[in-house]
C-alpha positions as CSV (number, residue, x, y, z in Angstrom):
1,M,96.6,122.4,102.7
2,L,94.6,120.3,100.4
3,P,92.5,117.9,102.5
4,G,93.3,114.3,101.6
5,L,96.1,115.3,99.2
6,T,98.8,117.2,101.1
7,D,97.7,117.0,104.8
8,S,99.2,113.8,106.1
9,A,101.5,114.0,109.1
10,Q,104.5,112.9,107.0
11,Q,103.7,115.5,104.2
12,L,103.4,118.3,106.8
13,D,106.6,117.2,108.5
14,D,108.5,117.2,105.2
15,L,107.0,120.5,104.1
16,L,107.7,122.3,107.4
17,G,111.2,120.9,107.4
18,A,111.9,122.2,103.9
19,I,110.4,125.6,104.9
20,A,112.7,125.8,107.9
21,E,115.7,124.6,105.9
22,A,115.1,127.4,103.4
23,G,115.4,130.0,106.2
24,A,111.8,130.8,107.1
25,T,111.3,131.9,110.7
26,G,107.5,131.3,110.9
27,V,104.7,129.7,109.1
28,T,100.9,129.8,108.9
29,V,99.1,126.6,107.8
30,L,95.6,126.9,106.5
31,A,93.1,124.5,104.9
32,L,92.2,125.2,101.3
33,H,89.7,128.1,100.9
34,L,87.2,127.4,98.1
35,R,85.7,130.7,97.2
36,P,83.3,131.1,94.3
37,G,85.0,130.7,90.9
38,A,88.0,128.8,92.4
39,R,85.5,126.4,94.0
40,E,83.9,125.4,90.6
41,W,87.3,125.0,88.9
42,F,88.7,123.0,91.8
43,A,85.6,120.7,91.9
44,G,86.1,119.9,88.2
45,W,89.8,119.2,88.7
46,L,89.1,117.0,91.8
47,K,86.4,115.1,90.0
48,R,88.7,114.4,87.1
49,E,92.0,113.7,89.0
50,H,90.8,112.3,92.4
51,P,87.1,111.3,92.0
52,S,87.3,109.2,95.2
53,L,87.8,112.4,97.2
54,V,84.7,114.3,95.9
55,P,82.3,112.9,98.6
56,G,84.7,113.9,101.4
57,Y,85.1,117.4,100.0
58,R,81.3,117.8,99.8
59,E,81.1,116.8,103.5
60,L,84.0,119.0,104.5
61,Y,83.0,122.1,102.7
62,G,79.2,121.8,102.2
63,N,78.1,124.9,100.4
64,G,80.8,127.1,102.0
65,S,84.2,128.3,101.2
66,Y,86.0,127.0,104.3
67,A,86.7,123.5,105.6
68,D,84.6,122.3,108.5
69,R,85.9,123.6,111.9
70,R,86.6,120.0,113.1
71,Y,89.0,119.5,110.2
72,R,90.7,122.8,110.8
73,R,91.2,121.9,114.5
74,R,92.6,118.5,113.5
75,L,95.0,120.2,111.1
76,A,96.1,122.6,113.7
77,G,96.7,119.7,116.1
78,L,98.9,118.0,113.5
79,V,100.8,121.2,112.7
80,E,101.5,122.7,116.1
81,P,104.1,120.1,117.3
82,L,105.7,120.1,113.8
83,V,106.1,123.8,113.8
84,R,107.9,123.6,117.2
85,K,110.0,120.6,116.0
86,H,111.3,122.6,113.1
87,G,112.0,125.8,115.1
88,L,109.4,127.9,113.3
89,A,107.5,130.6,115.1
90,P,104.0,129.2,115.9
91,K,101.7,131.2,113.6
92,V,99.1,128.4,113.2
93,A,95.7,129.8,112.2
94,R,93.2,129.5,115.0
95,D,89.4,129.8,114.9
96,A,89.2,133.5,115.1
97,P,86.0,135.4,115.7
98,P,84.3,136.3,112.4
99,P,85.1,139.7,111.0
100,P,82.5,142.5,111.6
101,A,79.6,142.4,109.2
102,F,79.1,145.0,106.6
103,P,76.1,147.3,107.3
104,A,72.9,146.1,105.6
105,P,72.2,147.9,102.3
106,R,69.4,150.4,102.3
107,R,66.6,149.6,99.9
108,T,65.9,152.5,97.6
109,R,62.8,151.1,95.9
110,P,61.2,147.7,95.5
111,G,61.7,146.0,92.2
112,P,59.3,143.8,90.2
113,P,58.5,140.4,91.8
114,G,61.1,137.8,91.1
115,R,63.9,140.3,90.3
116,C,66.7,141.8,92.2
117,R,65.7,144.9,94.2
118,S,67.8,148.0,93.8
119,T,70.1,148.6,96.8
120,R,72.5,151.3,97.5
121,W,75.2,151.4,100.2
122,P,75.0,154.4,102.5
123,L,77.4,157.0,101.2
124,P,79.0,159.6,103.5
125,T,77.4,163.0,103.4
126,A,79.3,166.3,103.4
127,S,78.8,166.5,107.2
128,T,80.2,163.0,107.9
129,R,83.2,163.2,105.6
130,S,86.6,163.8,107.2
131,S,88.6,166.8,106.0
């Protein structure tokens, strides 16, 4: 869902109705993810096409890729009854625990000040590889 553009109760009702009518049995509704690359492109498009929404997106996304948790909860609250209304299996995204973190990279040697330091991910050794 695009906050402020496609997330009204009426738009969601119409969308979920059309999805059910097309024969879907379940649906997952998520707020827009703005990962690097897509974020910059989308910001330019939003500024050009819907400049009044730019401050709201700044507040909602900050410097991250995901909409604020309060917005995601509000969206889930709008979607849940509509999913049931249209007979779709409730697959509404919930706030799941974060995925496990990657192991920290090992530093191999310090680099010059002000530059990236060389890092290397731990690689399996012959004794840790599975046959």
